[in-house]
C-alpha positions as CSV (number, residue, x, y, z in Angstrom):
1,M,-20.7,7.0,-5.7
2,A,-17.9,6.7,-3.2
3,V,-15.9,4.0,-5.0
4,I,-15.1,3.6,-8.7
5,R,-13.7,0.3,-9.8
6,I,-11.0,0.2,-12.5
7,N,-8.9,-2.7,-13.7
8,A,-5.7,-2.9,-15.7
9,V,-5.9,-5.0,-18.9
10,G,-2.3,-5.0,-19.8
11,E,-1.3,-1.4,-19.9
12,T,-4.9,-0.2,-20.5
13,P,-7.3,0.9,-17.6
14,V,-10.9,-0.1,-18.0
15,L,-14.0,0.1,-15.8
16,H,-14.5,-3.1,-13.9
17,A,-17.1,-5.6,-15.5
18,R,-17.7,-3.2,-18.3
19,L,-14.5,-3.4,-20.3
20,R,-14.8,0.1,-21.6
21,S,-12.8,3.3,-21.1
22,F,-12.5,4.6,-17.6
23,D,-12.6,8.2,-18.9
24,D,-16.4,8.6,-18.6
25,G,-16.4,7.5,-14.9
26,I,-13.4,9.8,-14.1
27,A,-15.0,12.8,-15.8
28,R,-18.2,12.4,-13.7
29,L,-16.4,12.0,-10.4
30,A,-13.3,14.0,-10.7
31,H,-14.7,17.0,-9.0
32,V,-16.3,15.3,-6.0
33,P,-14.9,17.2,-3.0
34,G,-12.2,15.6,-1.0
35,P,-9.0,13.6,-1.7
36,V,-8.6,10.8,-4.2
37,V,-7.3,7.6,-2.7
38,I,-6.2,4.9,-5.1
39,M,-6.1,1.4,-3.5
40,V,-4.0,-1.3,-5.1
41,H,-4.2,-5.0,-4.0
42,G,-1.3,-7.4,-4.0
43,Y,-0.4,-10.9,-5.0
44,K,-3.0,-13.7,-5.8
45,Y,-6.0,-11.4,-6.6
46,Q,-7.6,-11.4,-10.0
47,P,-10.5,-9.1,-11.0
48,G,-13.5,-11.1,-12.1
49,N,-12.3,-14.4,-10.6
50,P,-15.2,-15.4,-8.3
51,N,-12.8,-16.8,-5.7
52,H,-10.1,-14.1,-5.9
53,C,-11.7,-10.8,-7.1
54,P,-10.4,-7.9,-5.0
55,H,-13.6,-5.9,-5.8
56,R,-15.6,-8.5,-3.8
57,H,-13.0,-8.5,-0.9
58,I,-10.6,-5.9,0.5
59,L,-11.5,-3.2,-2.1
60,S,-15.2,-3.5,-1.5
61,L,-17.3,-1.4,0.9
62,D,-18.9,-4.7,2.0
63,P,-16.4,-7.5,1.6
64,Q,-17.4,-11.1,1.2
65,H,-15.5,-13.6,3.3
66,M,-13.5,-15.0,0.4
67,P,-11.0,-16.6,0.6
68,W,-10.8,-15.2,4.2
69,R,-12.4,-12.5,6.2
70,A,-10.8,-9.0,5.8
71,P,-11.6,-5.4,6.5
72,S,-13.0,-3.1,3.9
73,W,-10.2,-0.8,2.8
74,P,-12.5,2.0,1.4
75,R,-14.7,2.0,4.4
76,Q,-11.8,2.0,6.9
77,L,-10.2,4.9,4.9
78,G,-13.3,7.0,5.3
79,F,-15.5,6.3,2.2
80,G,-19.1,5.2,2.0
81,L,-20.1,7.3,5.0
82,G,-22.3,9.7,3.0
83,R,-20.3,12.8,3.7
84,R,-20.2,15.3,0.9
85,D,-16.4,15.9,1.1
86,E,-15.3,12.3,1.7
87,G,-13.6,12.3,-1.8
88,L,-13.2,9.5,-4.3
89,A,-11.9,6.0,-3.7
90,V,-10.4,4.3,-6.8
91,A,-10.3,0.5,-6.4
92,F,-7.6,-0.5,-8.8
93,G,-7.4,-4.2,-9.8
94,W,-4.9,-6.1,-11.9
95,D,-4.1,-9.8,-12.6
96,A,-1.8,-10.8,-9.8
97,R,-2.3,-14.6,-10.2
98,G,0.3,-17.1,-11.4
99,T,4.0,-17.4,-10.4
100,L,5.5,-14.6,-8.4
101,A,7.8,-13.6,-11.2
102,S,5.0,-13.5,-13.8
103,A,2.8,-11.4,-11.4
104,Q,5.7,-9.0,-10.9
105,A,6.1,-8.5,-14.6
106,R,2.3,-7.8,-14.9
107,A,2.6,-5.4,-12.0
108,L,4.9,-3.1,-14.2
109,A,2.3,-3.1,-17.0
110,A,-0.4,-2.4,-14.4
111,G,1.7,0.5,-13.1
112,R,1.6,2.1,-16.5
113,A,-2.2,1.7,-16.6
114,L,-2.4,3.2,-13.2
115,A,-0.4,6.2,-14.4
116,Q,-3.1,6.9,-17.0
117,V,-5.7,7.0,-14.3
118,V,-3.7,9.4,-12.2
119,R,-2.9,11.6,-15.2
120,S,-6.6,11.8,-16.1
121,L,-7.6,12.7,-12.5
122,H,-4.8,15.2,-12.2
123,A,-5.8,16.9,-15.5
124,Q,-9.4,17.2,-14.3
125,A,-8.5,18.8,-11.0
126,P,-4.8,19.7,-10.7
127,A,-5.1,21.1,-7.2
128,R,-6.7,18.0,-5.8
129,D,-4.8,15.6,-3.5
130,I,-4.2,12.2,-5.1
131,H,-2.7,9.4,-2.9
132,I,-1.9,5.7,-3.5
133,I,-1.9,2.9,-1.0
134,G,-0.9,-0.6,-2.0
135,H,-0.1,-4.0,-0.4
136,S,2.6,-6.5,-1.4
137,L,3.1,-6.3,-5.2
138,G,0.6,-3.4,-5.3
139,S,3.6,-1.3,-4.1
140,E,5.4,-2.3,-7.3
141,V,2.4,-1.1,-9.3
142,A,2.5,2.3,-7.5
143,L,6.2,2.7,-7.8
144,E,6.1,2.0,-11.6
145,A,3.3,4.6,-12.0
146,L,5.6,7.3,-10.7
147,H,7.9,6.9,-13.7
148,W,5.1,8.0,-16.1
149,L,3.7,10.9,-14.1
150,P,4.4,14.6,-13.9
151,A,5.7,16.3,-10.8
152,G,3.1,16.9,-8.2
153,A,0.6,14.3,-9.6
154,V,0.8,12.2,-6.4
155,G,0.9,13.4,-2.8
156,R,1.6,10.3,-0.7
157,V,2.3,6.7,-1.4
158,I,1.8,4.1,1.4
159,S,3.5,0.8,0.8
160,L,2.1,-2.0,3.0
161,T,4.8,-4.8,3.4
162,G,5.7,-4.0,-0.2
163,A,7.1,-6.6,-2.6
164,S,9.6,-4.4,-4.3
165,Y,13.4,-3.8,-4.3
166,Q,15.2,-1.0,-2.7
167,S,16.7,0.1,-6.0
168,R,13.3,0.1,-7.6
169,A,11.9,2.4,-4.9
170,A,15.0,4.7,-5.2
171,A,14.6,5.0,-8.9
172,A,10.9,5.7,-8.6
173,L,11.5,8.4,-6.0
174,A,14.1,10.0,-8.2
175,T,11.6,10.7,-11.0
176,P,9.8,14.1,-11.2
177,A,6.7,12.7,-9.6
178,G,8.6,10.7,-7.1
179,R,10.6,13.7,-5.8
180,R,7.4,15.5,-5.0
181,A,5.7,12.6,-3.3
182,E,6.1,11.3,0.2
183,F,6.7,7.6,0.6
184,F,5.7,5.6,3.7
185,N,7.3,2.2,3.8
186,V,5.3,0.1,6.2
187,T,7.2,-3.0,7.2
188,S,7.2,-5.8,9.8
189,R,9.5,-8.6,10.8
190,E,6.4,-10.7,10.5
191,N,6.8,-10.4,6.8
192,D,10.5,-11.7,6.7
193,A,9.6,-15.0,5.2
194,F,7.7,-13.3,2.3
195,D,10.5,-10.9,1.7
196,F,12.9,-13.8,1.5
197,M,10.6,-15.6,-0.9
198,F,10.3,-12.5,-3.1
199,E,14.0,-12.1,-3.3
200,T,14.5,-15.8,-4.1
201,L,11.8,-16.1,-6.8
202,T,12.2,-12.9,-8.6
203,R,15.2,-11.2,-10.4
204,S,16.6,-8.2,-8.6
205,P,17.5,-5.1,-10.6
206,E,21.0,-4.9,-9.0
207,R,23.3,-7.4,-7.4
208,G,22.8,-7.6,-3.7
209,D,19.5,-5.7,-3.9
210,R,17.1,-6.3,-1.0
211,A,13.4,-6.0,-0.5
212,I,12.1,-2.7,0.9
213,G,10.9,-4.6,3.9
214,Q,14.5,-4.5,5.1
215,G,14.3,-0.7,5.2
216,F,14.6,2.1,2.8
217,E,16.1,5.6,3.0
218,A,15.3,8.7,1.1
219,T,14.8,12.3,2.0
220,N,11.1,12.0,1.3
221,A,10.6,8.6,2.8
222,V,10.1,7.0,6.2
223,T,10.0,3.4,7.3
224,L,7.3,2.3,9.8
225,Q,8.1,-1.1,11.4
226,L,4.8,-2.1,12.9
227,D,6.1,-4.8,15.1
228,C,8.7,-2.5,16.7
229,L,7.5,-1.5,20.2
230,D,9.4,1.8,20.1
231,T,7.6,2.6,16.8
232,L,4.2,1.7,18.3
233,E,5.0,3.8,21.4
234,H,5.9,6.9,19.3
235,L,2.9,6.5,17.1
236,A,0.7,6.2,20.2
237,Q,2.2,9.5,21.5
238,M,1.2,11.1,18.2
239,G,-2.4,9.9,18.7
240,H,-2.2,6.8,16.5
241,S,-2.8,3.7,18.6
242,I,-2.1,0.3,16.9
243,G,-2.6,-3.1,18.3
244,L,0.5,-5.1,19.5
245,P,1.8,-7.8,17.1
246,E,0.5,-11.3,17.8
247,R,2.2,-13.4,15.2
248,R,5.8,-14.3,14.2
249,V,4.8,-14.7,10.5
250,C,2.1,-12.8,8.7
251,H,1.9,-11.1,5.3
252,W,-1.3,-9.2,6.0
253,S,-0.6,-7.6,9.4
254,S,0.1,-4.2,7.9
255,Y,-3.7,-3.8,7.3
256,M,-5.2,-6.5,9.5
257,R,-3.7,-5.2,12.8
258,P,-6.2,-3.2,14.9
259,G,-5.8,0.5,14.3
260,A,-3.5,0.2,11.2
261,L,-6.0,1.3,8.6
262,R,-7.1,4.1,10.9
263,L,-3.5,5.3,10.9
264,Y,-3.4,5.3,7.1
265,K,-6.7,7.1,7.0
266,R,-5.1,10.0,9.0
267,L,-1.9,9.9,6.8
268,L,-4.1,10.3,3.7
269,R,-6.8,12.6,5.0
270,Q,-4.9,14.7,7.5
271,P,-1.3,15.1,6.2
272,E,-0.9,18.3,8.2
273,R,-1.2,16.2,11.4
274,T,1.3,13.7,10.3
275,P,4.2,15.7,8.7
276,L,6.8,13.5,7.2
277,P,9.8,15.4,8.8
278,L,8.3,14.9,12.3
279,M,7.8,11.1,11.7
280,Q,11.3,10.8,10.3
281,Q,12.6,12.5,13.5
282,L,10.6,10.5,16.0
283,L,10.7,7.0,14.5
284,P,13.7,4.6,14.7
285,E,16.1,5.2,11.8
286,V,17.1,1.5,11.3
287,P,14.5,-1.3,11.3
288,A,15.3,-4.5,13.2
289,R,17.3,-7.1,11.4
290,R,15.7,-9.8,9.3
291,W,14.6,-12.9,11.2
292,S,15.0,-11.1,14.5
293,R,11.4,-11.8,15.3
294,L,11.7,-15.6,14.6
295,L,14.9,-15.8,16.6
296,S,13.7,-13.9,19.7
297,L,12.7,-17.1,21.5
298,R,12.1,-17.0,25.2
299,P,12.8,-19.9,27.7
300,Q,9.8,-22.0,28.4
301,S,9.9,-21.0,32.0
302,S,9.3,-17.4,31.0
303,P,5.8,-16.6,29.7
304,M,5.9,-15.3,26.1
305,P,4.3,-11.9,25.6
306,I,1.2,-11.8,23.6
307,W,2.9,-9.9,20.7
308,Q,5.4,-12.8,20.2
309,R,2.8,-15.6,20.1
310,I,2.0,-17.4,16.9
């Protein structure tokens, strides 16, 4: 089995569609050779909901086109290929429906459930690499989990246009588990409208706090702005080619853009080829300012490049 499906019911992790302890599944699969990659979906998904179940969509090896067509995260990250050492994919679901504020609150409980899953995996095989990749509010789930884990339990965390605050990320990376992890903050000015909505509809931990889409700095973190042409050029020079941005507004481009999931596959499976210090050195230190993509209008007499078209 390449993928094990686990859901958070409050702060309790259970096997998807079985509503029983996840420990049995973990014990059987904990020693499968290769890394563990935990995939966490974002806002609006709900396990078991026929129209919004992540296990039928992005977290499936063969996604259904509901509510829209999307790539298979586990397959794009190297699972389901029949290789002995491909590792274990954990599709982690949680109730992300309702208002943004209510979903954010449930993300914290889901993060504590996720921490139980990571602790169990880490206890079964302490030397095994365990990584987390999450989109939107899934980043909040991943960051919350770090508060409840021992040092060294998590190797890399990839946040895809994460719906979380800078102070939340800083607090998570200041924990024992967070200080040993490497944090990749994938952003895009295409997501500015969603960052603004997140800051407007949720309560920030600190006055003047901003979403991590506006950038985040830490010794063990790097921000990858995927609509920055300099960033794309540097990534291409490192062997990671990603398609040019084509929209001004998009919440899903961090994994829908051609080549993006292939980059994350290398980050998770070949960390020695993507050392964090090198990426910190090569990539721009400060992301572009908010709304810069929407405001970069060209005169009608000048053709608009394809990466600026809607």
